[in-house]
N, C-alpha and C positions, 0 to 999 in steps of 0.2 A: 439492454444496451441502448444508449442514446442514438437517435437517428442522425446520419451524417448531414451536415449543413453545407449547402452549395450556394455560391455567389455566381449569378449569371449576369454578364455584362454584354449588351448588344444594343445598338442604336435603332434596330428594326423592331417595332412593336410586335409584329406577328411572330418573329423568331423568339422573342422573350416569352410571349404567351405560350407558344408551342413547347418550349423547353420547360417552363414552369409546370404546365399541365402534365407533361410526360414524366418529369422527375418526381413530382408530388405523388402521382399515381404509383410510382415505384417505391414510395416510402421515404423519400428524402425531404428535408427541409430546404426550401428554396427562397432566396432573396434576389429578385430581378432588378437591375438598374439600367438606365438608358444611355449612360455615357461613361467615358473613362475617368473623368474627374471625380464623379461620385463613387465609382468603383474603387479608385485608388484610396479615397477616404475610408471606405468600408474595409479595405484590406489592412490599412494602417491601424484602424481603431477596433476591429472586431476579429473574432476567431472563426475561420471557416475550414472545413475539411478539404474543400475543392473549389477552385475558381475556374469557370468556363467563360472565356472571353473571345469576342470577335477580334480578328486581326486588324481590319481596316475600319477605323471609326474617326469621326471628327475630333480634333483636339488630341487627347492622349490616346495613342493606339495600343494594340494588344501586346506588341513586343516591349513597349515601355512599361506596361502594367506587369508583364512577366518579370522583367528585370527588377522592378520595385518589390514584387512579391518575394522573389528569391532572396533579395537583400534584407527585407524587413520581417518576413514571415516564412522562414525556410521550411516550416512544417506543413505549409499549405501546398497542395498539388495544383498544378495549372494545366488545363487543356486549352489549346488554341484552335479556334474554328475560323475557316475562311472560304470565300468563294473564289479567291484569286490563287489558282493552283500553280505552284512551281516547286520544283525540288529544292531550290535555293532557300525559299522562305521556310519550308518544312525543316530543313537541316539547321537553319539559323535558330528557329524556335526551340528545337530539341537541344541544341548546344547551349542555348541560354538557360535551360533548366525546365522546359515544359516536359510533362510526363507523356503527353500524346498530342495528336494533331488530327483533326477531322475535317473533311471537305463538305461544304454545303453544295447541294441539299443532301440531307441525310434522313433516315427513317427513325422512328422511335426505338426500334430494336438496336440500331447501330449506335445511337447515343447512349442507350442504357448499357450496352456492352463496354463502350469506352469509359463510362463513369465507373462501372464495377471494377474494371481493370485498373483505373487510375487510383481509386480508393484502396484497392488491395495493395498496389505497389507502394502507396503512401504509408500504409500501416506497416508493411514489411520494412521500409526504410527507417521509419521512426523507431521500430523495435531494434533494428540493427544499430542505429545511432545510440540508443540507450545502452545496449549491450557493449558496444565499443567503449562508451564512456566509463562503464563499470570496470571493464577490463583494463583500460588505460589509466584510470585514476584510482582504481581500487574502490572499496566501499566508502561512501561519503558519510562521515560520522555526523554531519549536520542533519542527516535523515533520522538519526537516533535521538529523539527528543527527550530531554530530561537532564537536569543538573543537580539532582539530589546526590548526597554523598554516596549512597548505595550504587546509583547508576554510573557515577564518575569512576568508582572503583571497578565496575564491570568493563567500562571502556578501556581503562588502563590494562586490565587483564587480557582483553581481546588483542591489544597491540602486542603484548608479550607472547601469547600462545600461538598467534597466527603463523609465525615463522616455523613452528615445529610440525611434526607429523603425528603427534600424540592424539589419541582418541579423546573426545570431549563429551561429557554428559551435562546437558543443560536441563535444569530442573526449575519448575515454577508452575503456578496455577494456570488454568486455561485463560488465554487472552492476554498474557503478560508480554508476549513478543519473543518467544523462544526461537522461532524460525528466523526472525530478523537478526538475532544475535548470531545464529549459525551462518547466515549469509555474510555477516560482517567478518566473521573469522575466515571464511573462504576467500572473499574478495580483497582481503588484506594479506593473503598468503602467497607464496610462490606458485600456488596452483591456480591463481586467479584467471589465467587464460585457458584453463581446462574446464570440464563440465562440473556444474553443481547440480546433482540429481537428488530428488526428494521422493520418499515413499512413505505412505501412512500405514503403519503396521496394524492399526485398528480397523482399517477400512476394508480389508480383504480376508477371505477365509485362509486357513493355513496352507492349503494346496495352491491357491492362486498367489499367495504371498511368496511361496517358495519359487514358483515359476517366474514371478516378477523380479525377484532378487537375483536368481541364478540363471534364468533363461531355461529353454528346453529344446531338445532335439525333435525333429520331425518324427511323428509317430510314437512319441514317448507316452502319450495317453490319448483318449478318444478324440478330443478336439484339437490335438496338436497337428494341424495340417501343414504347418511350416515351421522351420527353425526360428526360435525367438532369442534375441540377445537380451540378457538380463541387466538389471540396474547396476550390478557390480562392474560388469564389462563397460557399460556406458560411462561410468564414473572413473574408469581407469586413469590414473595420474591426476584425478580431480578429487571431488568431495562427494560422499554419499550421506545424506541426512536421513536417519531412521527416526521418523516422527512417531511419538507414542510407543516407544520401544517396550514399555511395561506391559503392553497388550499382546506381545508376540507369544505364539504357542510354544510350550516348553520343548517339544520335539524339534522345532525349527531353531530354537535357541542353540542347540548343540551344533547344528550345521553352521550357524553364524559364528560360533566360537572357533570352529575349525578354520574358517576363512581368516579370522583375526590372527590366529596362531600361525597358520601355514602360508598365508598370503596366496592361497589358491583354492579352487573349487571345481566341481563338474556341473555341467548343465543337467537338468532333470532328464533322465534317460540317456545321459552321455557317460563316457568312460575316460575321456581325455582331460587331464588336469589343465585348468586355465589359470595362469599366473596374473595377478592384478596388484597394482599399487594404488590403493584407494584409501583416502583418509575418511574415518568414520566419525560423524557427529550424531549423537542421539539426543532425543528430548523426551521428557516424561513429566506428567503431573501426578504420578503415583508414588506411593511410599515403597520404593524397591526393597528396602531393608525388611519391611514387613512381609512383602511378597516372597523374599528369600526364606524367611522363617516358616511361611506357610507352604513352601515347596512349589511356588508358582513361578519363581525366577531363579535361574542358575547363579550361584554365588561366584563361580569362576568367570562367567560372562560379565557379571556386574563389575568385577575388578578390571577386566579388559576394557570395558566401556568407560569406566569412571577414572581414567588416568588423570584427567583435568576436570574437576567439577566446577560448574557455574550455577549459582542459585540466583534467580531473578525474583526480587521481592514483589509482592502484590501491590496494586496501586494504593490500597489503603495505608500501606506502610511508608509511602513516599508522596503524600498529598501535595507537597510543594511543587511536584512536576505537573499537576493537573492544569494550571493556567497555560503553561507552554504547550502541552499536548493539545489542549482545547483550541488554541489559536493555530497550531499546526494543522489540525484537521479542518478548521474553518477555512484556511487558505486552500487546502487540498480540494475540498468539495465546492468551494467557490469556483475553482478552475473547471472541475468536472461538470458542474451544472451551469456554467456561464453566468454565475451570480456575482453580485458586488456587495455582499454584506460586509460592513466595515468593522463591526465590533460585537463583543459579548457584553451585555449590560452587567454592571457591577453586582446587582442583586441576583442575576442569573448565575454569575460566577460563584457567588456565595453558595447557591444551591448545589452547584457542581462540586465545590469543595466539601460540602457537608454530606454528600452521598457516600455510601460505603463501597460502591463499585464491586459487587460480587463477580462481575464479568470482566473486571480489570480494564486494560487499555482498549481491548476490542469493544467492550460495552460503551466506553466513552466515545470511541470513534463512531459507532453506530448511532449514538445519541446525537452527536454533532451533525452527522450526515442527514439524519431525519429532520433536524431543526433547519438546516440549510435548505433542504428541498421544500419545506413548508413555509419558510419565512418569505414575506412579501415586502418587507421594509429593509432598512439598512442595519438593523440591530437584532441580535438574538436576545429575546426578553425572557423573564422567568417562566412565562406560560408555556414555553417549549420544553421545559424540564420538570414536568410533574411526574415524579416516579411513583410506580405502584406501591400501595401500602405494604405489601408483603416483602418488598425489598428493603424497607427501612428497618433499623435495629433500635431496640430500646437502649442498648449499650453499644456504642461504636467500638471497633476493635482496638483503637488506641486509647480507650479509657474515657471517651466523651460520653457522658450520661445524657440520654435523650428520653424524657418522660413519654409515656405511652401515647398521649394525645397531643404531642408537640405540633405547633403550627410552624409554617416556614419562618416566621419572625422569631419564634422560640429557638429553632434550630440555628438560625443565623447568629443570634445573640450568644448561644452556648458555644458555637464554633469560634466566634471572635474572642470570647473570654478564655477559652481553652488555649487558643493559639497565642494570645497575649501572655498568658501565664507561662507557656513553654518558652517564649522568647524573653523571659525575664522582664516583662513590662516594657520591652523595646518596641515602641509604636512603629518606627520605620521598618524594622524587620518583619513585624506582624503584617503590615500593609503589603510588603513585598510578597510574602508567602500567600496571602489571600488575594493578591492581584487587584488590590483597590488602592486608591490614593490615601495618603496620610490624612488629608483633609476629611475624606469620607469616614475614615476610622474615627477621627476625633469627634465628628458630628454624631456618629453612632454611640460613642461613649458618653457624650453629653446627654443624649436622649435616654440612655440607660440610667445615668446618674439622676436625671430629673424624675425618673419613675422609680427610684430607689432600688435599682437592679444591679448596682455596681458595688463591688467590695472596696473597702477603704484603701487597700494596697494598690488598687487600679485606678484611683481617682486622679492621680497626678500625671 
């Protein structure tokens, strides 16, 4: 976790030095400034988790800084410190938006306590603001990046099925974004203001999974020292996501089937039926039909879960989404790491387009995050995307032939030729899919023609 960044504003050098030493020793990043004017510029131009400012300073005072922070950077918490004690100033600062107020002089322990409390309250408020926005606005489809025909069809499907209570089975390879689709369904449904509860069926033993799903009564087994409320109860009137449902133990599958049929269950060790109204969304990357044939998955449960099926295509089937996804993750990790990387070099984008992405969108996200963390300039260059040899394929899944010892230049040329052919020699569309300019594409084609690497049908 990135350490919290704190801006300290005080015109007294000894106080700035004391705060910097104390807070750095506690593991925080600290930027000390000597007056309100510089502090205001920092607040407007940079991102801080917390501002600690003196109340009385020459020029711009602490209350003015507080008001400007609340107006321009509402996510920043502000603590006011002063040697001028009065109930009136404390109340005024708190009403204006300060999270706390501390009197000078104070000890290291006192300021550390105030800082911990302020950062904790800031985190809770930001989380609550995010949850409120999700509840009030529903799921923001702009967060679901991709404009390929396959993804557009899924977006349309989500809008239609969100209003129903029907069970949904989301299928797709690992890393394709199955949970994101599940959340989209929930937050666009009438249940949006109720709980969205997730459980990974592959992460727990059958006994623990049963207890997590249905809860247990005190004393029902050796370590059941207290009554436990299960995920089904927590998700009552909301949505329960059963992640990796294909890994569930067959004995537990029968208990799940009963809940889906009867809308009730008993806690482990209990005898009283508990009624629930919980919508079920399941995900899997397994072939459930094969599991049914092999006796590892109940056919009747499959039909109960698979009322509405959604199949998410792997990334190699929708490569036209790669540029938009890459830029989305670039923006995301710029913010997280306080970087200002402006773009992805065209040659780097060609490498991303040419990769087979066995880990799908999750692999692409990890790849971009790593590049953003390591990059010291303003552009992600090809050097950040050197994929291991074992991940490359001699024949890509959509039919692009890559010779065994292909160089990056070879792969780039083959990808351009293949895309150009798929687009019926339409250079504008080809450039859009590859996320390069038409001018760059024409220059590449001229280079290939000069070297005798261009087919006659692609020369015009």
